[in-house]
Wavefront OBJ file of the C-alpha trace (Angstrom):
o trace
v 114.108 108.878 214.862
v 112.813 106.341 212.147
v 115.477 104.710 210.118
v 116.066 101.422 208.404
v 118.982 99.805 210.445
v 117.982 96.248 209.913
v 121.621 95.291 209.165
v 122.250 95.488 213.003
v 119.914 92.455 213.449
v 121.999 90.017 211.041
v 124.082 87.499 211.997
v 127.293 89.255 210.906
v 126.129 92.499 212.642
v 129.299 92.533 214.842
v 131.850 92.508 212.097
v 129.724 95.133 210.341
v 129.489 97.225 213.111
v 133.188 97.235 213.693
v 133.933 97.819 210.025
v 131.813 100.855 210.235
v 133.390 102.291 213.246
v 136.732 101.435 212.337
v 137.775 104.119 209.923
v 137.067 106.592 212.802
v 138.813 104.788 215.728
v 142.174 105.388 216.772
v 144.662 104.128 219.214
v 145.671 106.840 221.627
v 149.275 105.792 222.279
v 150.404 108.847 224.263
v 150.833 108.459 227.805
v 148.517 110.610 229.823
v 148.234 112.395 233.022
v 145.867 112.322 236.154
v 144.410 115.298 234.456
v 142.954 113.121 231.802
v 139.983 110.176 232.230
v 139.133 107.384 230.151
v 136.041 105.095 229.836
v 135.327 101.734 228.028
v 132.301 101.612 225.842
v 131.344 98.057 225.999
v 129.636 96.338 223.134
v 127.944 93.086 223.861
v 125.258 90.577 222.512
v 122.218 89.940 224.618
v 119.772 87.387 223.329
v 121.525 87.543 219.939
v 121.190 91.277 219.673
v 124.029 93.847 219.692
v 123.765 95.866 223.066
v 125.866 98.627 224.876
v 126.273 98.170 228.646
v 125.965 100.861 230.969
v 126.529 101.106 234.567
v 124.779 102.966 237.265
v 127.037 104.629 239.901
v 126.397 104.275 243.355
v 124.711 106.880 245.708
v 127.655 107.052 247.816
v 130.431 108.286 245.443
v 131.799 111.777 245.456
v 130.776 112.586 241.956
v 128.305 111.865 239.434
v 126.201 110.195 242.143
v 123.590 107.986 240.892
v 124.150 108.558 237.283
v 124.326 106.233 234.195
v 127.972 105.904 232.868
v 130.133 103.613 230.951
v 132.901 102.038 233.245
v 135.885 104.323 233.604
v 137.866 106.856 235.668
v 140.876 108.749 236.162
v 144.111 107.900 234.328
v 147.046 106.985 236.476
v 150.241 108.935 235.482
v 151.895 107.437 232.521
v 148.984 105.272 231.407
v 147.403 105.346 227.734
v 143.575 105.925 227.659
v 143.333 102.103 226.533
v 145.207 101.015 229.606
v 143.152 103.365 231.855
v 139.622 102.068 230.256
v 140.593 98.605 230.625
v 141.895 98.882 234.197
v 138.762 100.619 235.356
v 136.221 98.344 233.712
v 138.155 95.476 235.531
v 137.789 97.200 238.912
v 134.417 98.305 238.365
v 132.594 95.181 236.835
v 135.328 92.528 237.053
v 135.666 92.386 233.172
v 138.316 92.497 230.622
v 137.337 93.109 226.790
v 137.734 90.166 224.458
v 138.310 92.695 221.731
v 139.665 96.255 221.707
v 138.690 98.256 218.555
v 140.182 101.637 219.265
v 139.088 105.031 220.793
v 136.710 107.627 219.493
v 138.999 110.075 217.552
v 138.369 113.112 219.767
v 138.019 113.090 223.714
v 134.764 114.674 225.278
v 135.647 117.714 227.467
v 134.172 117.479 230.883
v 132.776 120.396 232.986
v 136.244 120.280 234.780
v 137.893 121.101 231.335
v 139.264 117.559 231.622
v 139.716 115.242 228.315
v 137.625 112.151 228.532
v 138.652 109.355 226.048
v 136.120 107.028 224.903
v 137.711 103.527 224.040
v 135.320 100.804 222.350
v 135.469 97.154 222.327
v 133.579 93.932 222.742
v 132.907 92.094 225.725
v 131.047 88.999 224.505
v 127.583 87.740 225.395
v 126.260 88.847 228.547
v 124.587 85.566 229.280
v 128.227 84.123 229.691
v 129.935 86.979 231.593
v 130.940 86.450 235.122
v 130.663 90.202 236.402
v 131.935 91.188 239.848
v 130.505 94.592 240.574
v 132.458 96.893 242.983
v 129.929 97.606 245.685
v 131.533 100.963 246.346
v 131.273 102.245 242.964
v 128.492 100.411 240.705
v 124.850 100.004 241.960
v 123.860 97.613 238.892
v 124.406 97.303 235.288
v 122.076 97.211 232.330
v 122.349 96.892 228.406
v 120.375 98.464 225.697
v 119.918 97.198 222.335
v 122.101 99.334 219.767
v 118.857 99.549 217.468
v 116.913 100.855 220.306
v 119.405 103.534 220.864
v 119.519 104.687 217.299
v 115.586 105.189 217.488
v 115.175 106.780 220.859
v 117.479 109.385 221.128
v 116.094 112.720 222.375
v 117.112 116.125 223.088
v 116.864 118.190 226.490
v 117.845 121.314 227.512
v 120.574 122.028 230.313
v 121.645 124.969 232.303
v 125.179 126.581 231.123
v 127.370 125.567 233.934
v 130.603 126.457 232.439
v 132.153 129.952 233.028
v 133.046 132.204 230.225
v 136.673 131.657 230.587
v 135.962 127.877 229.980
v 134.002 128.326 226.934
v 136.604 130.375 225.527
v 139.506 127.924 226.300
v 137.326 125.037 224.596
v 136.839 127.088 221.422
v 140.421 127.991 221.353
v 141.507 124.372 221.829
v 139.113 123.391 218.949
v 140.132 126.215 216.780
v 143.753 125.045 217.204
v 143.085 121.408 215.652
v 142.652 122.578 212.154
v 141.420 125.427 209.987
v 138.242 123.380 209.090
v 137.033 123.466 212.849
v 136.567 127.304 213.003
v 132.615 126.935 212.429
v 132.705 124.256 215.310
v 134.687 126.975 217.319
v 132.204 129.750 216.392
v 129.091 127.490 217.484
v 130.925 126.637 220.925
v 131.292 130.684 221.604
v 127.731 131.001 220.708
v 126.615 128.343 223.206
v 128.716 129.772 225.912
v 126.910 132.995 225.705
v 123.587 131.177 226.357
v 121.984 130.565 229.721
v 120.771 126.818 228.409
v 122.228 124.788 225.648
v 120.647 121.659 224.047
v 122.203 117.954 224.481
v 121.275 114.411 223.418
v 119.498 112.034 225.711
v 118.568 108.642 225.774
v 116.120 106.896 228.143
v 117.010 104.308 230.362
v 115.215 100.943 230.139
v 114.721 100.722 234.018
v 111.854 103.065 234.875
v 113.648 104.082 238.448
v 116.957 104.793 236.657
v 117.713 108.406 235.260
v 118.335 109.005 231.826
v 121.488 108.367 229.957
v 122.679 111.880 229.660
v 125.712 114.260 229.610
v 129.190 112.858 228.577
v 127.891 109.142 228.185
v 125.075 110.507 225.989
v 127.533 112.429 223.992
v 129.775 109.596 223.504
v 126.872 107.231 222.728
v 125.505 109.735 219.875
v 129.166 109.895 218.350
v 129.460 106.104 218.183
v 125.899 105.764 216.666
v 126.775 108.329 214.177
v 129.447 106.978 213.191
v 127.999 103.502 212.704
v 124.741 104.895 211.046
v 125.357 108.024 209.430
v 125.019 106.039 205.938
v 121.452 105.179 207.406
v 120.520 108.807 207.896
v 121.459 109.225 211.583
v 122.276 112.724 212.292
v 124.803 113.759 214.903
v 123.306 115.905 217.618
v 124.167 119.427 216.785
v 124.733 121.378 220.095
v 122.749 124.522 219.924
v 122.274 127.465 222.220
v 118.622 127.809 223.658
v 117.142 131.185 222.830
v 116.115 133.150 225.986
l 1 2 3 4 5 6 7 8 9 10 11 12 13 14 15 16 17 18 19 20 21 22 23 24 25 26 27 28 29 30 31 32 33 34 35 36 37 38 39 40 41 42 43 44 45 46 47 48 49 50 51 52 53 54 55 56 57 58 59 60 61 62 63 64 65 66 67 68 69 70 71 72 73 74 75 76 77 78 79 80 81 82 83 84 85 86 87 88 89 90 91 92 93 94 95 96 97 98 99 100 101 102 103 104 105 106 107 108 109 110 111 112 113 114 115 116 117 118 119 120 121 122 123 124 125 126 127 128 129 130 131 132 133 134 135 136 137 138 139 140 141 142 143 144 145 146 147 148 149 150 151 152 153 154 155 156 157 158 159 160 161 162 163 164 165 166 167 168 169 170 171 172 173 174 175 176 177 178 179 180 181 182 183 184 185 186 187 188 189 190 191 192 193 194 195 196 197 198 199 200 201 202 203 204 205 206 207 208 209 210 211 212 213 214 215 216 217 218 219 220 221 222 223 224 225 226 227 228 229 230 231 232 233 234 235 236 237 238 239 240 241 242 243
């Protein structure tokens, strides 16, 4: 994806990036139950470039073993999405954000049909951070320049792991949001009938790590679309793969 996004390299890149995201970020004030999850999408500087920070989960966790993710986890009863994401980031990498910008307007729905909220904020210059990784949860962290993410998105086919009932529930949920979501709901139903569907994927800068995929890639793609759509970045369109 070759786009002119030179503004992300400037001295005021952080304020411009936040300004572009602001209209689409919200504060989810509702108290959530343990059936919801939240992650923190950490924006940071590294060598004067704006980056996103990712974690690699350890091989000993019960779920999403060894995958690339943002810091996050399950909500405690009565927490907001912001409270969960900040708590989880503190537990996993020992950091709290210096700025909290808001959350992506819609949660991403996991394979287990759980809402996963993506909160966004700034954590500072990586070189100055005193991280303390949870040895049980985080193998290591790495950052990727935002400009590199814009140009490196690819697509990959994944097996359809949801049941027909789950796809229908997801379509019904989308349909209930507003009349303008009818086309999106129909696309969800089409994907539900396919054996495979196409999802965004971003390469990891560490050769021995897996790609950035799944919910993490979807949230990354949404964030990039919000910031760079004026520059021609196209949000990934989930499409069924013809059999």
